[in-house]
N, C-alpha and C positions, 0 to 999 in steps of 0.2 A: 457360575454356574451354582450360586447357595444358593441363591436368589428363584433357582427358577428347579433345583430341588425342593429347596420348602413348597409353593410357588402347587407345586403339583401335590405333593403331602396332601396342601391346605384341598387340593379340588377334591385327594380321593376324598380324606373327609369325609367332606357334598354329598360326595356321589352315595357312602358308603351309608349317613346319616337318613338321604334322600329312600333311599331304598330297604334300611330297616323301617322307616317310616313308613313307609306304603306296605310292605309286610302284611305289620302289627294293624295296620287298617284296614285294609283290604282292599280288593280292587273291584269291588262291584256290591252297590245298596242293595241291599231289598229291595223291588217289588210292592208294590201298597200292595197291587190288589191278594201279596200274597205275607202283606204281616200279623204278628201272633196278634191271635185275641175277633180276629177275619172268619167268616169264610168259610172253604177254599169253596173259588169258585169253579161254576161249573165249565165241565170242557170234556171232548169228547176224544173216544182211540178208538181202536181195535183193536181185539185179543187174540188168541195166534192161532184160531181157525178162523179171523178175519171174521168178527162177529162186532154189529158198533156195541161201545160199552160206553156207558157216563159217569164223574164224578157226583152226579145226585143220587149217585145208585148203592157208595157209599154211606151213605147215611145208615147208623141201629151197628158200623164199628169200626171199634180203633183202628189205624192206622198208621205205619211208616212209609211212607212214598218219598222215592227215591229217585231223581231223572237224571238219567249214561247219557252221556256222550254215544256209546257203542260202543261195540264188540276190540273195534279195531283202537277203541284207547288203554293201556294200559294201566295208567289210576285210574278208571272203572271197573275196568275183568277183576283188578284186585279189591276194589270198593267187593264185589260183590262172592270174591273166597271171603272177602273180612267178613260178612256181614252172615255167611252160610255159620259161625259156630257159635250165633245170635239167635237162627230161625225158630228155635227150641220155644226160648226163651218169651222169644214175639209172640210164637204163635198161642205159651202160656196164658197171656195177659189174654188173649182174647183177640186180638187184629189179626191185618188182613199185612203182605208186605209184597210191595207190588212197584216194579222197574217198571219207567217210561224212558221209553225209547227210539229211538227216530227209527231203525234200522239195522244189517236185519233183527227180525226173534231166534232163528236157527243157532245158532250161536253163542247166542245166552238162553238159552234152551238147555246146552249140552254141558253150558257150563252147570246146571240147578241140579242136569240131570248124573256129571259128574261127584256133583257132591251131597247128594244122594236129600233135594232140602223140594219141598215144592215152592220155591215163589212164582209169583205173577207178572207176567209183563203186557205195559200196553204198548198199545203201537203208537206212537205219534209221524209216520212216515214222512205226511205233508210241510209238516212243524205248526201246526194253524196252531192248534194247543198252547205248544212255547212259545209261539210270537200273543198267543194272548194274556198269557201269563210271565207277561218281560221274557223269559227263559230264552232266547233268543242269543246265538255265541252266531256273528256274525263267522266267516274265513275260520270258524272255527276247528277246519280237519284238516288234517298238512295236506297236501297237494297230492300229495301221491296214492292218494283214495282216494279227491277226486268226482272220478269215471265211473268209480261202483256208492257212494252217500253224498254225493255234494256233496259243496261247499259251507256253508249253513252247519249250524247240531244246536245241540239244547249243552244251557251252563252246567252244571255238576247241580245240585239243588241236594238238597233231606227238607222233608218235611216230619214232624210227625201233625198224628188229625185222631179230634176225640169220637167218642160216637156222636155228636150232634153236628161235625161237620166243622167244627172251629179247628184251628188249624193253634196248637197248641206250640210247638217248635218249628223252628224254623234256620237252618245254614244254609246260603250259598256257601261252595266255593272260595275261597277268596283268591283264589290262585290257581288254576285247571290243577297242579300237578294234588294236591291235600283235599281228603277227606273226613269227612265227620269219623271222631272217636265211637267204633260200633257201642260199647260201652253209654259211650251220654244219647245214643240216642233209645237203648232200653231204657236207665234214666229218666229221660224229656218221658213214654212210653209210658214208663210206672203213672209218674203225675198226672197225665190227661187221664189213667186208668181207673188213678185214682179219685180225679171232682169230681 
């Protein structure tokens, strides 16, 4: 009996160590096309009115670009809410704050209006840009939302891009629940503006 308990304790310690190693290390590597120091790849999206957008149009202005899974995701909603407190600081640095989402824009826009901030929302409804950028999260939507949102979504990611279109900071959420600290994004934006 003592050997069984000792074996169980050892097994639990090994499992816990593996879990903490995985959490510290992160669950997903940064896609090659989004590595720091590389130009932001060109991709297409739609604005809230359905007009075509292209990431190449961003040159000339620094950008904080946040890829979010959708308004159904409580972690993404919290991230949007947390960034509202830093919106003025971001804009004061001459930057744009853009959220890229698979759909729908209406509820996300209501969040921005509630907090009285003028975020930009880009729609990647077909997830074409998401795939091109290596950010596809297959079967990432909870089953009870499949009918409205489909099964695939965006891996939560934050980018800081300088005015020349170069990625200066990238953070993929290590896990679905974590998001970068808005202060860290602001600090990285300040560095990008100063270079």
